[in-house]
C-alpha positions in Angstrom: 47.6 75.4 -95.8 48.4 73.9 -99.1 50.0 76.4 -101.6 50.4 76.2 -105.3 52.0 78.1 -108.2 50.2 79.0 -111.4 52.7 78.6 -114.2 50.4 80.3 -116.7 51.5 83.6 -115.0 54.5 85.7 -116.2 58.0 85.1 -114.9 57.8 88.5 -113.1 54.5 87.5 -111.4 55.9 84.0 -110.4 59.0 85.7 -108.9 56.8 87.9 -106.7 54.8 84.9 -105.6 57.8 82.7 -104.9 59.4 85.5 -102.8 56.5 85.2 -100.3 56.7 81.3 -100.1 58.5 79.5 -97.4 61.4 77.1 -98.6 59.5 74.0 -97.4 56.4 75.1 -99.4 58.4 75.5 -102.6 60.1 72.0 -102.0 56.7 70.4 -101.6 55.5 72.1 -104.8 58.7 71.2 -106.7 58.1 67.4 -106.2 54.7 67.7 -108.0 55.9 69.6 -111.1 56.8 68.3 -114.6 60.3 68.8 -116.0 59.5 72.1 -117.8 58.0 73.6 -114.7 60.8 72.4 -112.6 63.4 74.1 -114.9 61.4 77.3 -115.0 61.1 77.4 -111.2 64.8 76.9 -110.7 65.6 79.7 -113.0 63.2 82.1 -111.2 64.7 81.4 -107.8 67.5 83.5 -106.3 70.7 81.7 -105.1 69.6 82.1 -101.4 66.2 80.6 -102.3 67.7 77.7 -104.2 69.9 76.9 -101.2 67.1 77.0 -98.7 64.8 75.0 -100.9 67.6 72.4 -101.8 68.1 71.3 -98.2 64.3 70.7 -97.9 64.1 68.3 -100.9 64.3 64.6 -101.0 67.6 62.9 -102.2 66.5 62.3 -105.8 65.2 65.9 -106.3 68.4 67.4 -104.8 70.4 65.3 -107.4 68.1 66.4 -110.1 68.4 70.1 -109.4 72.2 69.9 -109.0 72.5 68.4 -112.4 70.3 71.2 -114.0 72.4 73.9 -112.5 75.5 75.4 -114.3 78.9 74.8 -112.9 79.1 78.4 -111.6 75.7 78.1 -109.7 76.8 74.7 -108.5 79.8 76.1 -106.8 77.8 78.9 -105.4 75.3 76.5 -104.0 77.9 74.2 -102.5 79.7 77.3 -101.0 76.4 78.4 -99.3 75.5 75.0 -97.8 76.6 74.4 -94.2 79.2 71.7 -93.7 76.8 69.1 -92.3 74.3 69.7 -95.2 77.2 69.5 -97.7 78.5 66.3 -96.3 75.0 64.7 -96.2 74.6 65.7 -99.9 77.9 64.3 -101.0 77.2 61.0 -99.2 74.2 60.5 -101.3 76.5 59.7 -104.1 77.8 56.0 -104.0 81.0 56.2 -106.0 84.2 57.9 -105.1 84.4 59.4 -108.6 81.0 61.1 -108.2 82.0 62.4 -104.8 85.4 63.6 -106.0 83.8 65.7 -108.7 81.7 67.6 -106.2 84.7 68.0 -103.7 86.8 69.5 -106.5 84.2 72.4 -106.8 84.9 73.4 -103.2 87.6 75.7 -101.9 90.7 74.0 -100.7 89.8 74.6 -97.0 86.2 73.4 -97.3 87.3 70.4 -99.4 89.8 69.4 -96.7 87.0 69.8 -94.0 84.6 67.6 -95.9 87.1 64.9 -96.7 87.9 64.8 -92.9 84.3 64.5 -92.1 83.8 61.7 -94.5 86.4 59.6 -92.7 84.4 59.4 -89.5 82.3 56.3 -88.7 78.6 56.9 -88.7 78.2 56.0 -85.0 80.9 58.6 -83.9 80.0 62.0 -82.6 82.2 63.6 -85.1 80.0 62.1 -87.9 77.1 64.6 -87.2 79.2 67.6 -86.2 79.2 70.8 -88.2 82.4 72.9 -88.5 80.9 76.3 -89.0 81.6 77.7 -85.5 83.5 80.7 -84.2 86.5 80.9 -81.8 88.2 83.8 -80.1 91.4 84.1 -78.0 91.1 84.2 -74.1 93.1 87.4 -73.7 90.7 89.6 -75.7 88.6 92.3 -74.0 84.8 92.1 -74.4 85.0 95.0 -76.8 87.6 93.3 -79.0 85.8 90.0 -78.9 82.5 91.6 -80.0 84.1 93.4 -82.8 85.8 90.3 -84.0 82.5 88.4 -84.0 80.8 91.2 -86.0 83.6 91.6 -88.5 85.0 88.1 -89.1 82.1 85.7 -88.7 80.7 84.1 -91.8 77.1 83.7 -92.9 77.0 80.0 -92.0 78.9 80.4 -88.7 77.0 79.4 -85.5 77.6 82.3 -83.3 75.0 81.9 -80.6 77.8 80.4 -78.5 81.3 81.7 -79.1 84.1 79.3 -78.1 87.3 80.5 -76.4 90.7 79.1 -76.9 94.1 79.6 -75.2 97.5 80.2 -76.9 97.8 76.5 -77.5 94.5 76.5 -79.4 92.9 74.4 -76.6 89.2 75.0 -76.1 89.0 76.4 -72.5 85.5 77.7 -72.4 82.6 79.5 -74.1 80.4 82.6 -73.8 77.0 83.1 -75.1 76.6 85.9 -77.7 73.9 87.5 -75.7 76.2 87.8 -72.6 79.0 89.0 -74.8 76.8 91.9 -76.2 75.4 93.1 -72.8 78.8 92.8 -70.9 80.9 95.9 -70.2 83.4 96.7 -73.0 86.5 96.8 -70.6 85.9 93.4 -69.0 88.1 90.4 -69.9 86.7 87.3 -71.4 88.2 85.2 -68.6 85.9 86.9 -66.2 82.7 86.0 -68.0 83.4 82.7 -69.8 82.0 79.4 -68.8 85.0 77.2 -68.0 83.1 74.0 -66.9 81.2 72.8 -70.0 80.1 69.4 -71.5 82.0 68.2 -74.6 82.6 65.0 -76.5 85.6 63.7 -78.3 85.5 62.9 -82.0 85.4 59.1 -81.4 82.8 59.3 -78.7 79.5 57.7 -79.7 76.5 59.8 -81.0 74.5 58.3 -78.2 76.9 60.1 -75.6 76.5 63.4 -77.6 72.7 63.1 -77.4 72.8 62.3 -73.7 75.1 65.2 -73.0 72.7 67.7 -74.8 69.7 66.3 -73.0 71.3 66.0 -69.6 72.8 69.5 -69.6 70.0 71.2 -71.6 72.5 72.8 -74.1 71.9 74.2 -77.5 75.4 73.2 -78.6 78.5 71.2 -77.4 81.9 71.2 -78.9 83.6 68.2 -80.4 87.3 68.0 -79.3 90.3 66.0 -80.4 92.6 64.4 -77.8 94.6 67.8 -77.6 91.3 69.6 -76.6 91.3 71.5 -79.8 87.8 72.2 -81.1 87.1 70.5 -84.4 83.3 71.0 -84.7 80.1 71.5 -82.8 76.9 69.5 -82.3 73.8 71.5 -82.0 70.4 70.7 -80.6 69.0 70.7 -84.2 71.6 68.0 -85.1 70.5 65.9 -82.2 66.8 66.4 -83.1 67.4 65.3 -86.6 69.4 62.3 -85.4 66.6 61.3 -83.0 64.0 61.6 -85.8 66.2 59.3 -88.0 66.7 56.8 -85.2 62.9 56.7 -84.3 62.0 56.3 -88.0 64.4 53.3 -88.1 63.0 52.0 -84.9 59.5 52.3 -86.2 60.4 50.6 -89.4 61.9 47.8 -87.4 59.0 47.8 -84.9 56.5 47.2 -87.8 58.8 44.7 -89.5 59.3 46.9 -92.6 62.8 47.2 -94.1 64.1 50.6 -95.1 61.2 52.7 -96.0 61.7 54.6 -99.2 58.9 57.1 -100.4 60.1 56.7 -103.9 59.2 53.0 -104.0 56.1 51.9 -105.9 53.1 50.4 -104.2 54.1 47.0 -105.5 57.6 47.3 -104.2 56.4 48.4 -100.8 54.0 45.4 -100.8 56.9 43.1 -101.5 58.7 44.5 -98.4 55.9 43.8 -96.1 54.4 40.6 -97.5 57.0 38.1 -95.9 56.3 39.2 -92.4 52.6 39.2 -93.0 52.9 35.6 -94.4 54.7 34.6 -91.3 51.7 36.0 -89.4 49.3 34.0 -91.5 51.2 30.8 -90.8 51.3 31.4 -87.1 47.6 32.2 -87.1 47.0 28.9 -88.8 48.8 27.3 -85.9 46.4 29.3 -83.6 43.5 27.8 -85.5 44.9 24.4 -85.1 45.3 24.9 -81.3 41.7 26.1 -81.0 40.5 23.0 -82.9 42.0 20.8 -80.2 39.8 22.5 -77.6 36.6 22.0 -79.7 35.0 19.8 -77.1 35.6 22.4 -74.4 34.2 25.2 -76.5 31.1 23.1 -77.3 30.6 22.4 -73.7 31.0 25.9 -72.5 30.2 28.4 -75.4 30.4 31.4 -73.2 34.2 31.0 -73.2 34.3 32.5 -76.7 32.9 35.8 -75.3 36.0 36.4 -73.1 38.7 35.2 -75.5 39.3 38.7 -77.1 39.8 40.1 -73.6 42.4 37.4 -72.7 44.3 38.0 -75.9 44.0 41.8 -76.0 45.1 42.4 -72.2 48.0 39.9 -72.6 49.1 41.7 -75.8 48.8 45.1 -74.2 50.9 44.3 -71.1 53.5 42.6 -73.3 53.8 45.5 -75.6 54.3 47.9 -72.6 57.1 45.7 -71.2 58.6 45.4 -74.7 58.5 49.1 -75.4 60.2 50.0 -72.0 62.8 47.4 -72.6 63.7 48.4 -76.2 63.9 52.0 -75.0 66.3 51.0 -72.3 68.4 49.1 -74.8 68.4 52.1 -77.1 69.5 54.3 -74.2 72.2 51.9 -73.2 70.7 51.4 -69.8 71.5 47.6 -69.6 75.3 47.6 -70.4 76.0 45.6 -67.2 74.3 42.3 -66.5 73.2 43.5 -63.1 71.3 46.4 -64.7 69.5 44.0 -67.0 68.6 41.7 -64.0 67.2 44.7 -62.1 65.1 45.7 -65.0 63.6 42.2 -65.4 62.8 41.9 -61.7 61.2 45.3 -61.8 59.2 44.5 -64.9 58.1 41.1 -63.4 56.8 42.8 -60.2 55.0 45.3 -62.3 53.6 42.6 -64.5 52.5 40.5 -61.5 50.9 43.5 -59.7 49.0 44.6 -62.8 48.0 41.1 -63.8 46.5 40.3 -60.3 44.6 43.6 -60.1 43.2 43.3 -63.7 42.4 39.5 -63.0 40.3 40.5 -60.0 38.5 43.2 -62.0 37.8 40.7 -64.8 36.5 38.1 -62.2 33.9 40.6 -60.9 33.0 41.8 -64.4 32.5 38.3 -65.9 30.4 37.1 -62.9 28.1 40.1 -63.0 27.9 40.0 -66.8 26.9 36.2 -67.1 24.5 36.6 -64.0 22.7 39.4 -65.7 22.5 37.6 -69.1 21.8 34.2 -67.5 23.0 32.6 -70.8 25.1 29.6 -69.6 24.4 26.3 -68.0 27.5 26.5 -65.9 27.8 28.6 -62.7 29.0 32.1 -63.7 31.4 31.9 -60.8 33.2 29.0 -62.4 33.6 30.8 -65.7 34.7 33.9 -63.9 37.2 32.0 -61.9 38.6 30.5 -65.2 38.9 33.9 -66.7 40.6 35.2 -63.6 43.3 32.5 -63.5 43.8 32.6 -67.3 44.0 36.4 -67.6 46.4 36.7 -64.7 48.7 33.9 -65.9 48.6 35.0 -69.6 49.4 38.7 -68.7 52.2 37.7 -66.4 53.9 35.4 -68.9 53.4 38.1 -71.6 55.2 40.7 -69.4 58.1 38.2 -68.9 58.4 37.7 -72.6 58.1 41.5 -73.3 61.0 42.2 -70.9 63.3 39.2 -71.5 63.1 38.5 -75.3 64.5 41.9 -76.4 67.5 41.5 -74.0 68.2 38.0 -75.4 68.0 39.3 -78.9 70.3 42.2 -78.0 72.8 39.9 -76.5 72.8 37.8 -79.7 73.3 41.0 -81.8 69.9 40.8 -83.3 67.9 43.9 -83.5 65.6 43.8 -80.4 62.8 45.8 -82.1 62.2 42.8 -84.4 60.7 41.0 -81.4 57.8 43.4 -81.4 56.4 42.7 -84.8 53.7 40.2 -86.0 55.9 37.2 -84.7 55.8 38.4 -81.1 52.2 39.4 -81.3 51.1 35.9 -82.5 53.3 34.1 -80.0 51.5 36.0 -77.3 48.2 35.0 -78.7 49.2 31.3 -78.9 50.4 31.2 -75.3 47.3 33.0 -74.1 45.0 30.6 -75.9 46.8 27.5 -74.7 46.5 28.8 -71.1 42.9 29.9 -71.4 41.4 26.8 -72.8 43.7 24.4 -70.9 42.5 25.8 -67.7 38.9 25.7 -69.0 39.3 22.0 -70.0 40.5 21.2 -66.6 37.6 23.1 -65.0 34.7 21.9 -67.1 35.6 18.5 -68.6 
């Protein structure tokens, strides 16, 4: 349901309306406002609303709001943001000077935390961790631990899972808040805490963190240093955001579009896509050239044109399936060893061969029945059907080989394997399929 604000109303009326809006709705509305309306909206929102709306906005709008706010409100806003949100905001600024100005507005503890987070590489697990977690000592009773969570936890702290440390500050286990609340007050934490738990080190990869969360079905896992001290946590929400970002990048690469930016004009987006489309045009010209070389065959057996889309379409479909499975395997690091890649290729070849033969037989029957009913060709329907059978089976099998092998080759050459799935790969499949189809037809009928 699309919502809107009427800025002809009084401030008091707008305040009441805004109070009932979700932060996302306000963020959507904000993007469509003029400067005067934006300023008025910001003044009418409470600090809590401003924080909630702030994290929903696009980068440019976040910067715009931040510049409008007074220094006092800026500090309050930064204090209210969770560490991962704060880090993401600071990273939007390109220069160290701009980042330092924001860091100087933070408390000493938070500034130190942010500066530490900014040192991690973007492929390390610690890069996406948040530091708003809660720890308690192992020798506490349930009553003492519960009281500590209630009285000492901050607004931004993640307390659904409470982490337990020993006298050396090593993380030795955790307990869910729900279990902490329902436990008997005189019990010891050691009796109830989970001691065997998944975790990642700061320099482990993000992919490992994602896999742990998925494999163990956890809402949160701790990030530890080499001394097993907990430095942060990675939540399922963090993983979800990371997966969305990864798949957006994969999709952009898949479609041969460089970094998609919603703020770009139509002309700028057109410039991004045009080079790959031009490559497609040139390759299609090559396709036309190839077809012209088989003009005599087409003139002799015009019915061949009827089944050309089927040959091209089915070869493209099976190639895309193999390509998608292979790229997914590469993304999930399934082919780190050469033997794993070989097993995958053999498996895909067997699948491709089986599907190609089955669909080839079905196409053979369909073509023969179709031409017999229409009675539209001088050639025997069985000859054309046999041509389609051999061509479709061969083209699909070769396409499945390309779909499984090419991404692995690109990956070994440190080239983004998803680039193999754009217009380039599609047109190559078409060219190969056409050459196979009309070469076999030429042998059969000329």
